[in-house]
C-alpha positions in Angstrom: -4.3 -21.6 -23.2 -4.8 -17.8 -23.6 -2.4 -15.4 -21.8 -4.1 -13.8 -18.8 -3.7 -10.0 -18.3 -1.4 -9.1 -15.4 -1.7 -5.4 -15.5 -3.0 -3.9 -12.3 -2.9 -7.2 -10.3 -0.7 -7.5 -7.2 -0.5 -9.7 -4.1 0.5 -7.5 -1.1 1.1 -8.4 2.5 -1.7 -6.7 4.5 -1.0 -8.0 8.0 0.2 -11.1 9.9 -0.3 -13.1 13.0 2.8 -13.4 15.1 2.0 -16.8 16.6 3.8 -19.8 15.2 1.2 -22.1 13.7 1.3 -24.8 10.9 -1.6 -23.4 8.9 -3.1 -25.9 6.5 -6.0 -23.8 5.1 -7.1 -20.2 4.9 -10.1 -18.3 3.7 -11.1 -14.6 3.3 -14.4 -13.6 5.0 -15.8 -10.2 4.0 -18.6 -8.8 6.1 -19.7 -5.4 4.7 -16.6 -3.2 5.0 -14.8 -5.6 7.4 -12.1 -8.1 6.3 -11.6 -11.3 8.3 -9.3 -14.3 7.8 -10.2 -17.8 8.8 -7.3 -20.1 9.4 -7.2 -23.9 10.2 -4.1 -25.6 11.5 -2.9 -29.2 11.4 -4.3 -29.7 14.9 -7.8 -29.1 13.6 -8.0 -25.7 15.3 -9.9 -23.0 13.5 -9.2 -19.3 14.3 -10.8 -16.2 13.0 -8.8 -12.9 12.7 -9.8 -9.4 11.7 -7.8 -7.0 9.7 -8.3 -3.6 11.3 -5.8 -0.9 10.5 -7.3 1.9 12.6 -6.5 0.7 16.1 -3.3 0.8 18.1 -3.8 -2.9 19.1 -3.2 -3.9 15.5 0.0 -1.8 15.3 -1.6 0.3 12.5 -2.7 -2.8 10.6 0.5 -4.8 10.8 -1.0 -7.4 13.2 -4.1 -9.4 12.7 -6.6 -9.2 15.6 -8.0 -12.6 16.9 -11.7 -12.7 17.4 
């Protein structure tokens, strides 16, 4: 198997949800310039969050905003 280049690739924490949930699946949803996260938990609940770093409600992007 060939070695994959790793230069310039990072995984960074953008934001987080402060509720305790047992998340079993996640997905990124990109709508134009907006970034959303779809999360499903073990209780079959699906929640959609928005990453929005330009509002005080998100603590300057540290907290995901539920939709």
